[in-house]
N, C-alpha and C positions, 0 to 999 in steps of 0.2 A: 558426498563430501570429500573433499581434497584436502588432505592433514597440511597443516601450515607448521612451519619450525617454531614459529613464535611461541612464547612462554608469557602468559600474563601474569603479574606479580600482584597478588590479592592483599589488600592491607584493611579492607573494610570502610575505606574512604575515597578511593579514587576510580573505581570501576565506571568505565564509560560503556555507552550503548555499542560503540565500534567494537571495543574489546569484547563484550558480550557476544556480539555477532561472530567475531574471530573464533571465539571457542564454541560456539554452538553450530556455526555452518561450516568453518574452515577447518576445524579440529585442532587449532591451539589448545596447548596445554596449560595447565595454572601451576603456579609456586606459590606458597604462604610466606609472608613476609615474618621473617625471624624475629624482627624487634616487636611487632604486634603480637607475635604469638605470646610474649611474655603477660600481656594484658590478658589473654586468653586464659593461661594458666593462673594468673590471678585470682579471677572470679571462680574458676573451678575449685582451687584452694579454699577460698573464702567459703563457698558453697559447703564444702565437705566439713569445713571447720564448724560452721553453723549446725550442720547436721548433727555432728558429734557431741555438740553441746545441748541438743534435744530441743532446737528453737523450731516451732511449727511454720513449715514454709509451703505456700501453695504449690501443688504440683510436685513437690518432693516428699512432704510427709503428709499430704492430703490428697483427695480424689481431685478430679478435673471437672470444670463445668459445673452442674447442678449437684456433684458430689464433692464439691470443695469443704463442705461441713464435716466429711469423713475423715478423721485422723487416723493414720497408720497406726498400729500397735505395735508393741515389742516383738511379738510373733504372732504366726498364722494360726487363728482359730481354727481353720478347717484342718489343721494337722491333728485334730483330737478326735476328727470323726473315725468311726470304725473303718479299718481297711486303708485309710487315704496313706498314699506314698508322699511322703515330705518333697517339697519343692526344692530345687536347687537355688542358691542365691537369697538375697535378702528380700524382704517385702518391697523395698524403695527400688530395687531392681527389677523386680516383677512389675510393679507399677510403670515404670518405663517400657519394658517390653511388651506388656499387654497394651499400652497406649497405642505403640505401633500396629501391633498385628491386628488389633480389632477396629482400628480407625481406616486401613487399607481396604476400603470398600467401593472404590470407584466402578463405574461400567461404562461400555461404549468401546468403540476401536482405541487402541493405544494411540498416544501423541507420538508425533513424528520424532525421531531421534533428535533432531535440531532443539525441539522444545524442552525436551528432557534434560539434554546438556546445559540448556540456558536455565533450567531450574537449579540444577547442580551448582553451577557456577555462582548463582544468586545465593542460594543457601550457604555456601562457604563463605562468600564474602561478607554478610550480614553477620555470621558468627564469629568472624574475624574481629568484630568491634571489641569483643571481650566484655559483653554485658548479659550473656546467655547462660553461663556456668557450664558449658561444654569443654571436656578435656581436649588438649592439645591432640593426643593420641588419636582420639576419635575423628577429630576435624581432618587430621592427616590421612585418615582412612577413607573419610569422604573424597578428599582431592585424589587419592590414589585410584580409587573406583572411576573417577571421573577420566583421569589421565591414561587408565588403561582401557578405556572404551568400552566399558560394561555400562548399558543403557538400561536403567529399570524400565520394566513395562508399566506405564501409567496410564490407564483407561483415562477418556476424555472428561467424564462427567462425574461430578459427586461434591464439588466444593460449592458451598454458599458465600464464600469470601470473607469470613468470620466465624469462628476464630482462624483467621487466616484460610489457608488451603489445606485444611487439617487432612483430608482423606488423599488427595494426589500426593502430597508430601510424605505420608505414611507409606505409600508405594515407593516411594525413592529410598526412605530409610529401611525398609522391611528387607530389601535385599542386602543392605549392608550388615543386616542381622543374620544372612544366608537364608533367608525366606523368600516367598513372591517368586516372579519371574524376570528375567532381563534379555536383552539382546546383546550378544557379543559377536563382533565380526558378522553382523546381519543377521545371525543364526537366534532363534529365540528358544530359550531353555529355563530350567529352574534358576532361581537366583544363587544358590550354593553353588550350582555347576558353574556358572558364569564367572563367579568368583575364584573358582579352583582353576578354571582355564585361563583367568588372568594374572593366576599367581598371588592370588590375595585370600585372605582368611577372614571369617564372619567376626564380629566384635559382640562385646555385652555391654549394654548401657548401664552407665553410672547415674548418679544424682540429676534430676533435671533434662538428662540428654535425650530422651526421648521427646519431651516437650520442646526443646530446643530444635530438633530436627523437623518437626511437624507443624509448628505454630508460626505461620508468617505468610507472607503474600507472593510466594515465589511463583507459583503457577501463573495466577492473573499478571505479574510482572514480567515474566518470561514471555507469555504469548503476545502481550501487549506491546513488549519491546521489539520483539521480532517483527510484528505487524507494523508499526510504526517505522522500522528499516525499510520494509518494503515500499509502504506509502510514501515515504520520502522520495524514493525512486520515481514512483507513479506521478508524483506532483509534476515533476519535470517531463515525463512521458506525456501527460495531459497537456501540458504549454506545448510540446512539440506538436501533438497530433491536432491542436486548435492552431498553431501557427501554419502547419502545411495546409489545413481546410482553409484558412485565411487566404492563403496564397492561391489555392484552387480556385477559390472565388473570385480572385481579382479585388481583394476587398479595400476598406478604407482604414487608413492607419491612426487617423486622429484620436480615436478612443484609447490609443495606446500611449498619447504622448506624456512626458514626464509632468509637465505643467498642469496638465489635467488632474492627475493622481495627487499632486501636491495639494489640491484643493480638499482632497479627502483622503489622508494619509495612513489608511489602516496598512500597517507593515506588510502583510501577505498580498494586498491589492497592489501595493508599490512594487513588491519584489515580483510579482507576476508579470506586470506590464513591462517592466526593465527586461525580463527574462524573454518574454516573447519579442519585444524589440530586437534583442540580440540575436535571437534565431531566424528573425526575419531581414536580418541586416544584408543588405546588398540586393534586395528583391526589385525587380524591375516590373512585378506585377500588380504592387500595391498601388492603389491611387491612381491607376491607368485612366485616361479618359474615357468616358463611356462609348464614345464613338468607334474606338479602336477595335473593340471586344466584339468578333463575330459570334453568332449563334452556331449550335451545330445543325447540321442537315443530313440526312442518311447518305452514303455514298451511292454513287450510280456509275456507270461505265465511263460516261463522258465529263465527270466531275474535275478531272484534272488532265492537261495536256503535257505538262512537262514530266520528263522522265523520272526525275526525284520526287515528285509528289506523286505519282500513280501508286505508289505503295501505300499511301494513305488510306484509312479506313472509314473516313468521314469526308463529308462536303461542309461549306460554311456558307453563310448569308447574312444578308442586312435587310432592312427596310428603310426606304428614304421616307423623311417626313416632309410634304409639300407645305409650300408657304401658308396655304390655307387652313394648315393645323397646327400653326405655330402662335396663334394670337393668345396672349397674356404670358408667353413664354420667350418673348422675344429676348431677354436677357439671358436665359438660358443657352439658346442657340446661337448666342454672340460668342459664348465660351466656348461650346459643344458644337460639333458639327450635327447635322440634322439626320444622323443616321441611328436607327434602332437595330442593336446586334443582340449580344447575349446579356450584357448589364442593364439592369432597371436603371431607369433614371431617378434615383433616389439617393439623397446626401449622407444615408447611414445604412448599416447593415443589421440583420436581425439581431435580437438580444444574445442569441446562442454565441454570436461571433462579438457583439460589441460590447457586451457585458462579462465577457469571458475574464478580465482581470477581477472584476467584482466578485464573481464567483469562484474562480479558481483560488483567488486571493482569501476569500472567506474559509475554505476547507484549508489552505496552507496555515492560516492562522488557528484553526481547530488543531490540526497537526503540532503546530509549535507549542501551544499551550499542553497538549499531552505529552510531548518530549519535556516540556518544563517539569511536570509532575513525575514522570518515569525516571528522569535523571535524578531527582531527589531521592525517590525510593530506591535505587540502585545500591545507595550508598547508606541506607537507614536500618536501623535495629527495628525488627518487626514481630519479635515472639513475645513472650508473656510467661512468668513475672520478668521484668527488667533488674539486673543485679548491678549495685553501684558499691564495690568494694572498698572504694577509696574515700568513702563517707565516714571517716573514722570519728567524728564525734556524735555520730548517730546513737540514740539511747535505745531504740527498738528496732528490730530485724525488718519490721514495716518500712523503716525509713531506708533501708538497705536494699531490700526485695520488694519491689513495687509493682504490684498489679494495676495495668494500665490497658490501653487497647488500641496500640499500635498494630496489631494484627488486623484490625478492621480496614477492609479494603477501599472504602467509600472515595478516598481521593483519587485511587486509581479507575474506580468504576464510573465515576462522573466524567473524569477525562475520556475514558472510551467511550461514554454514551455520546459525549460531543463528537468524538471521531465518528461513532458509528451512524449518526445522523448526516454527517457530511459526506460519505462515501457514494451513497445514492444520489447526491447533489451533483457530484463530479461526473458519476457514470451517466446522469439523465441528460446533462447539458452536452455531453460529448455523443450521445444518442441522437439528440436534437441536430447536431452539426452533421451528423453521419445521414439523417434522414433528408436534411437540406440536399446533401450532395446527390442524392438518388432521385429526388422528386424534380421532374422536369417543369413543373409549375413554380419552382422555388430555386433551381440551381443554376439560374443566371445563363442559359445558353447551353448547358452541359447537356449529351444525350440521356433520355430516360434510363434510370438503373445503370448509366454509364456504360451502355454497350451499343454498339451500331443497330444491331436487330434489322438489318435491311429485309430479311425473310420473315419475320415475325416469329422466330423460333428461340431467341435468346432472353434468357431472364436476367443475366447479368448479376447486379448486385443487390438484385431486389430482396432475397431471403437473408443476407448480412444484415440488414436492419431489422429483420425479425429477430434474430439472435440476440442482435443488442438490445432489442426492446424486452425481450424475454429476461436478459439479464438485469436490467434496470428494475423490472417489476419484482423479480427476486430479492435483489438489493434492498428495494423498498419495503418490502414486507419482513426482512429481517432487522429495520432499523429500529423497532419499538426498544426504547432502554430497559435492559433487566434490572437496572439499580434502581428502579422507582417501585419494585414490586419484592418487598422483603418477606420471607417465610420464616418465622421465628425456630429454633433449634434448641437442644439439650434441656427440655423441658421448661423452656421458656427463661432459663437464665442466659440464653444468648438471644435475647428478643429483637434484636433488630441487626439483620446482617446486610452486606453489601450486594451480593451477587456478582460482583467484579469478575470472578473466575468466568462465569458465563459470558460477561461483557466482552472480556479480551478474547476468548475464544471465537467468539463470533465475528468479532473484527479480523481476526488472524483468517477465517474463512473468507470474509467479505473481500479482504483486498486481493484474493486470487482472481475473484471475478470482476473486479473493478479493473484490473489488469487485461482481462479479456474484452472488455467493453472497450478501454482505451486503443487495444490492438485492432481491433475491427474497424475503429475511426482511421486510425493509421493506414491500414489495409485499404479503405475505401477512398482515403484523401490521396493516396499515391496514383491511384487510377485517375481520379479526376484532374489531379495536378497535370499526369501526362496529356489529357485530353486539353486541358486548358493552355499549356505550354505549346504544344504541336498546332492546335488551331490558330493560335495567334502568329505563330511563326510563320505558318503556311499562309496566312494573310500577308504578311510582311514580304514572303519571298514572291508572292502573287503579283505585288504592288511593283517590286523592283523589277521582275521579269517582264510583265504583260503591261505595265503603266495603268493608266486609268480606266482602259478599255477592258481589260481582263478583270479589274475589281468591279467594273459596272455591270460585268455580267454575272456577278453574285449578288446584286441588288434586287429582291424579288418584283418590287413593284417600279423598277427602272422606266422613265418614259422613252419610248423610242423616238427615232427621228422624226422630225415633222409634228410630234405631240405636243400639248401644252407643256411648259416649264422645262423643255429639254435643254435648253441653254443653262437656265440655273442649275438643273441637276449636274451637267457636265462640269460646271465651275467648282460645285461643291464635292463631286466624286474626285476630281483631281486633288483637291484638298486633302481628303481623306488619304488617297494614294501617297501624296506627298508625305502626310504625318507617317504613315506606315514605311514609308522608304527611308525615312531619317531615324526612325525608331530605333534602339538597340536590341540586341537579341532578348526575348522575352523568357526570364527564368526566375526560379524562386529564390528565397535568401538562402546565404551560403549554407547555414547550418541545417535549412530545410532540404536542401539540394543533398546534402551529407547523409542526412536521416534517409532520404528518398533512395540514394544509391545503397547504402546498406539493405533496405528492404527488396530492392530489385535484384540484389546479388542471391536472393532465396525465392523471389516470386516473380514470374513474368507478367508483363502487361497482358490483359484481358482481351484479346483480339475479339474472340467468339467464345461462347459458352464452353467451359470445360468442369471437369469435377474440381470443387472449390475446398473439400474437406482438407487436402494436404496445404493450401494456401493458409487455410484459417490456422491449422495446427503450428504451421511454421512462423506465422507473425505473432500467434500467442506465446511461441518458445521464445522468439526473438525479444518480446517485452519481459517476459519472466526471467530471461537470463542477462539481462542487461545489455542486450545488442545494441540498444540505442544511445548508450551512456556516453560514447565518444561524442556524438552530435549535441546533446545536451548539457 
């Protein structure tokens, strides 16, 4: 993480996902809005006044959850036990302290620092609303811990998503009390030592402060928001991969046209089609006449005569369609010359290409819906009970200290369930495009597994597709929604929970594998695009240098002198030569070319088999680090 100088002002109402990411991933610091802190103090003072008046208040003078019917007494009963040493502080302070230390029971590997920092900024921001009863000094201590780089150790598993993320948030708060463990400057150590190294001191909790610190949706919100940030970038990468693949296929652009999508105007679908059109702008490969596209033939020593072409690692060819085989297709052959090369004579591409706006667009819509939900949650109060100190005409404390259910994570959980189901869909359509690129029966004249393989020793990109298939299967098996399976807790006082923390954590893990799957398509599509462009441009050069005779030599079933249909063949191959001679340079869309150039700076074209582990690691890193952002 590279620290940035930006400081994010937290007021409880204006935190954005971009600001959250700046704190979590880029090390931005936070500051507390001084005007809003007056509302924070107002709630704390109100709560202290009610306690001094002896008003019974949930979580302040009562126990929690199924212990809510237990009122705290004026003194400790256990102080009368023989040999018992009196505890320090009041029962109400002990209640808040014990709440934190007994709830910090998560298991598993620790969350990454970025997740914990996101949890901290979310918790601070929601407490800034002034409806939680926390003191200004406690809130300032929490902000100081974040700004000092103290990152509590929060194991990943232990929240059921209601009452909020109790256990993981307790791991955050316990460090503030001088307990637990934390990372400081990358080193793991006891929480008290981390505070000391950062120049901070532990605090003691007052009325309701333990409940304010650990009752909320900060873990599921943090992990989900960070996942949405990654997914937003990957949606653009998916469009780029699809565009590069479409160019590599010399595909059809009709399915991207704006008037087409105006007839079914789902927002994500319309946006995806527009984005892909932009990426492909300037392409001379799209909608190319079928007859111009040669098919791959293995290289041979006599494949090319010109010095500039002798470095090519392939040969090219066509088949001629005699008049006797054109019956019923006369209209087609009036428009297209009777040569079969790489492109199949069909007016539409496979679904993975033609339906890409619909599929990518549906995933965009799932992402947009989750973003809407998470943007609301970023500036919401999610603990319990809620304090309304300004309801001055209230007759009873229950009208000003209200027990509600804002800690319940179902809004986030269902939004994540939607995204969770969408991620394998995007990975799956990407893998299907990759598979088409390497399959000689379906790749429109490209070499099998995108390698020349003259001697039968090369596997090329064969196993790249295996890895993509494994990723798709793994993502699909993780797509089952956690939110549909509630396991009651707290002796059935909390009889319906959201499991939103598991849901969001799964999504954060899944977007990483989605990035890998898309990276593999880009890696493969770049190889295919090189072949397609070079094969077409080799045909163009051949026609310009050697005329129709040189081109005729590449037609497998060309009739020789004196054979039937020779004159007809010569006339038609001349037309093919003329069409190639007058064609512009064959190249991909401008943004696709830019992305291709970025990839080729790190990974060379695969002329012959080599170790591919470094290639795969490099392209995955490019996607993960936003290396294609300039192109998309």
